[in-house]
N, C-alpha and C positions, 0 to 999 in steps of 0.2 A: 495387554490383552489388547487395547483399544487403537495400538498404533499401528498392529500390524498389516490395516490394511492402508497406510500409505507406504510400505518395505515396493511395491510394482509400480510406483507413482513415480514421473516422468515431470521434470519443468524444465522449462526452457527459457532463463531466466539476463534480459536483455536491459541490462543498469549500465552506470558508472561503477570503477572502481578506484580507489583511492592505497595508497601503497601503505599509507601511514592510517587508522583507525578502523570506524562505524561507520560507513557509506555505502550506498547500492546493496552491489552485488554482494558485500562482506558485509551487508546487514539481512539480508535475504538470505542465503546461502548454507550459514551455520544456524541459523536456530529451521530450517528446514531441514538440514539433512541430518537434522540430533531428532528432528522430531519421522528421520522415516525415508524421505526424499530424496528422490535422486537428482541432483541440479547438475544443469548444463548451462554455463554462464558464458556468454559474451560480452565483451565490456565496449557499453558505449562510449563509455569517456578512461584514460588510464593517468592520472593527476597523482602526483606525489604527497596529495593530504586533499581535504576537502577546501571549499574557496571560503570560510571559516576565519582560516587563517590568511598571518599576512602576506604569505609568499605562495604559492603556487607553482609548479610546473606539468607538463604530459603534452599530451596525442586528446585530440581527438576521431573516432571513427568516423568515415563517412560513408555515406547510404552505397557509395560500390562494393567497403570493404565490407561491411554487415553482408552482401550480396556473396559474396565469395565465400566469406565464413559459412554462412547456409547453405552454399553449394555444396563443399566441402563434405558438410554431415550427407546435405543429399545423395551424393556420389557414392556413399557408401551405408545408403539404407537404412540409417541410423536417428532417421525423423520423426520417430513416432513419440508424441509428448500426452500428457492430459492435461498439461497446464503452460500457460503460458503467461512470464510476468513481465512486468516491465516500468520505468518511475520517469525518470529527470531526462530530457532529452533540449535541445537548444537549435536543431536543425531537422527543418520540413521535408525533408528529400528521403532522410534519416527516419522519421516518423512514419511517412508512406509505404516505405521496405517495408519497415515491422509491419503495417499491415496488410501489406501481399504477402507477407509471410504466413501471420496468423492466417487469412482465408485460404491460404495452399495447406496448414496443418490441419484447419477445421475441414475441409476436404476430406483429408486423410480418414479423419476423425472429426466425425462430427457431434460427437462428447468432451472435443476439447474443451476447457475453459480456462478464456485469456479474462488474465484479472489486471487492471490497469488502475494505475495512481497516475487523475491526468495532473501532470505540474503546471500550473502554469501562474501561479504566483497567492498573496495571503493580503489581506490585510487593508483589499481596496487596490493594490495595484501588480500590475506584472513583473514576474523578474524572469520572464523568456523574450523570445520578439515578439513581437503581436500578431506576426504571422504563423504563428504557430498553434494561433487560436480557434480558425475555420478548420487545421484539418482536424483538431480534437473534436472538437463537435458535428464535421461532417463524416469523417471516417473512421476515425478510432473509435467511439462511445459509440457506436452501431455494431463495434463487432464484439465489443468489449460485455463479458460475463457480468464480470464483480467491477465497481470504482466503487472509489475512495479519493473523492475530493474536499476539500476544506471549502467553508460557506462560501468564501468567495470564488473558490472557482464553480460552485456547483450555480451560483448565479449565475457566473457571466456563459456557462452552459446551456443554462434554460433562458435565461432573459429578463428572471424573475428575482426582486429581493424578498427577503428571509427578515422579518422583523417579528414574526411569532410561530409559534409551533406546527400553526395549520400551513405557516407560509412554507416551513420546512416540508411538511407533508407532500404538498401541492406538486413541490419544485422533486422531491424524490420518484413522485408521478411522471412528472414531465421526464424524467432522469429514464423512467420503465421505457418510456413509452417509443425514445429514443433508441434502445438496447436492451440496455443490461439487465438481470434480473435481479442484482442483487445490489444494491448503491446505501456506499455507508460515509453521512457527510462526519467525518472528522473533529473538528471542530465548529464550532458557533459562537455568535456575539452575546443568542439567548438566555436571559436569565435563570439561572441554576435554582429548582424548591429549596437546594441545601445552603442558597447563598451565594456571594460575591467570590469566593475561594476556590468553588468548581466551573470548570466551562459543561458546558452540556452538548454530546453529537450525538447522532440519529440516523437510523440504520432500517430499511427496507427489505423486504424480499418478496417477491411474487411465485407461486408455483400453482402452474398448472395441473387442478385436481384430476384422478381416473376419467370422469365423466366428461372433462374438455373446460370445466368452470374455471375460472381465473380465483385466486384469494390470496391477499399480501396480510404479512406480518409485518408492522413496526411497533420498532424498539427505541426507547432513552436512556441514554448511557448518561451520566454525571460523575464525571472526570476531576480529583482535584488538582489546582492548577501550580505550577512548581515554576518559580523565579529563578530561570535561568533558559538560553537558547541549546537547543542540543539539534547535531546534523544527524541525518541518520536514522529519525523513529520513522516516517513517515515508511521509509524503507520497508523496515522490520514490521511497520503494522498491517501492510501490504502482506507482508510474508505470513504474520503469524494469521491474517484472515482468509489466506488461503490455505492454509492445515486447518483452522477448525471449522471454515465450511466442508470440508472434504473430509473431517469427523462426524459432524452433524450439519448435513445437507439442507435441512428439511426444519432447522431449527436456530433462527439469529440468534438469537435472543441467547444461547446457551453459546453459539461460534463468540458475539462478541465477551462474552464476561469471560472467557478464558481470553479471545484477544486484547480485550484489554487490563486485562489482570497482568498477564506477561508483560504490559507496557510498562504497568506500572511498577512492577518488582524489577525492569532492564533502570527505570527512569533512580527508581528512589536508590540505587545500589551504587548507581554512576553518581548524583547530586552528594552523598555522605560520603564518596569514595575522594569528590572536586573538593566539598570544602575542606576535610581531612589534608588535602595534598595546599589548597592556597593557603589556608590557616585561617586564626578569627579576624573576620571584620573586612574581608577581601575576594573581590571576585571573581571565582574560578575564571582561568584561561581557556580557549578552546581546544590545548592540548588535555588538559585536565578531563574535559568534559565527555573526552571521548565514549561511546558507548560502553561501561562493563557487561559484553554480550559473554563471552568464556566462563566469569564469575558466574554467570545467572542463568548457567547449563538446565539444572535442577528445576528451575523456577520456568522454562520455557518449556523444559519435558513435562512437570505437570504441576501448570501453575495454582498455586493458591487463590479461592474468586476472593477478591477484594473490594470488584467493581462490578455491580448489580444490575441487570437491562430490567426496567419497565417497560409489560408491554404496552405498546399505547391506541392500540385496533386493531 
């Protein structure tokens, strides 16, 4: 019964695509479809595999090619969406075209929700070209409704460092002021109350009450650390946050608990399988660490809650 409200929902997902493995559109589409969403995918890149492998081949979609695909959808009058979902891109003109498309879709449906993972970098360094930063800050974030930066990206977008939970709350408030009503800082360097084997994530959601006044719910989530590098987890996270905020639009605590619990189950299943393949004492390789998405179908549909969120204000 919980999933029935998603049945009429249509998502436009503009993300990378890989032939082998789960990244971008493949990380987002399958779980959203399992939860009852209709997903239309545009591949921003089409690669043989993700770039964590020794080799990869493929093509990158240009802004003009994106425009052509969108025009085709529009000519058939099937450009009616409830959500837009975007992730990694390396090209400013492509990103600006995404913004144009989002704005046009929002004019057609003012209730459209744009979920953006503002992929800029991590651990103090950027892994996209520097010229993407002002486009994200000045054009993308202002039209986004839900954003999922990590700590580095949140600091970069606001110009404020995070050393305490209070700093993180201030950064999330600054991001709200830029546009998005929902902000989740997916990972941070803040110390966890549960010890150094846990990561701290934080979320904040603004609501407008019927009388016009504003209220904000903020949550802290402590997530177990995993000693492995996964690719595609950010794409899965943004897709699951889209799904669970759809089902719990005014309850960020529950939406985060569902989202982080799905992540936990998928990652645990992936790491167990990878260690089994690698053998005792050997580090798993990128192919062995591909997300076990299909095998996690039941957890995606109805995740056992293993990660509890604490309301901090």
